[in-house]
C-alpha positions in Angstrom: -23.2 0.0 -5.4 -26.4 1.8 -4.7 -29.1 1.7 -2.0 -28.6 0.8 1.7 -25.6 -1.5 1.1 -23.3 1.2 -0.1 -19.6 0.2 0.2 -17.1 1.9 2.4 -14.5 1.4 -0.3 -15.4 4.8 -1.8 -14.2 6.4 1.5 -10.7 4.9 1.3 -8.0 6.7 -0.6 -4.3 5.8 -1.4 -2.0 6.9 1.4 -4.5 6.3 4.2 -3.5 4.1 7.1 -5.9 1.3 8.0 -6.4 -1.7 10.2 -8.2 -5.0 9.1 -10.7 -5.6 12.0 -10.5 -9.4 11.6 -6.7 -9.5 11.4 -5.1 -7.3 14.0 -1.9 -9.4 13.8 -1.3 -7.9 10.3 -0.6 -4.5 11.9 -1.2 -1.1 10.4 -1.6 -1.0 6.6 -1.1 1.8 4.1 -3.6 1.9 1.2 -1.7 1.5 -2.1 -4.8 1.7 -4.4 -8.5 1.8 -4.3 -10.6 0.9 -7.3 -14.2 0.3 -6.5 -14.4 -2.3 -3.8 -10.9 -3.6 -4.5 -8.5 -2.1 -2.0 -4.8 -3.0 -2.1 -3.1 -2.5 1.3 0.5 -3.0 2.3 0.3 -4.3 5.9 3.3 -4.2 8.3 3.2 -8.0 9.0 1.3 -9.4 6.1 2.7 -7.5 3.1 0.5 -6.5 0.2 -3.1 -7.7 0.4 -6.1 -7.2 -1.8 -9.2 -6.5 0.3 -12.8 -6.6 -0.9 -14.4 -3.6 0.7 -17.8 -5.1 0.0 -16.9 -7.8 2.5 -14.5 -6.2 4.9 -14.9 -2.7 6.4 -11.3 -1.6 7.0 -10.8 0.7 10.0 -9.4 4.1 8.8 -6.8 5.5 11.2 -6.7 9.2 12.0 -3.6 11.1 11.0 -2.3 11.0 14.6 -3.1 7.4 15.4 -0.3 4.8 15.4 
């Protein structure tokens, strides 16, 4: 995607730990794959979820965050 609406999906890489801002009850997730805006995340309490990064901006956790 070009222009001012650039997706954050390009910043997410497999192995990163993330949180879904609208679903804190899902817990911490680990990115399984990232292809364009399609991010597959395995969340602690929700299992494997396909996230559209054009719609949801996942919060990327720092290495030392739990």
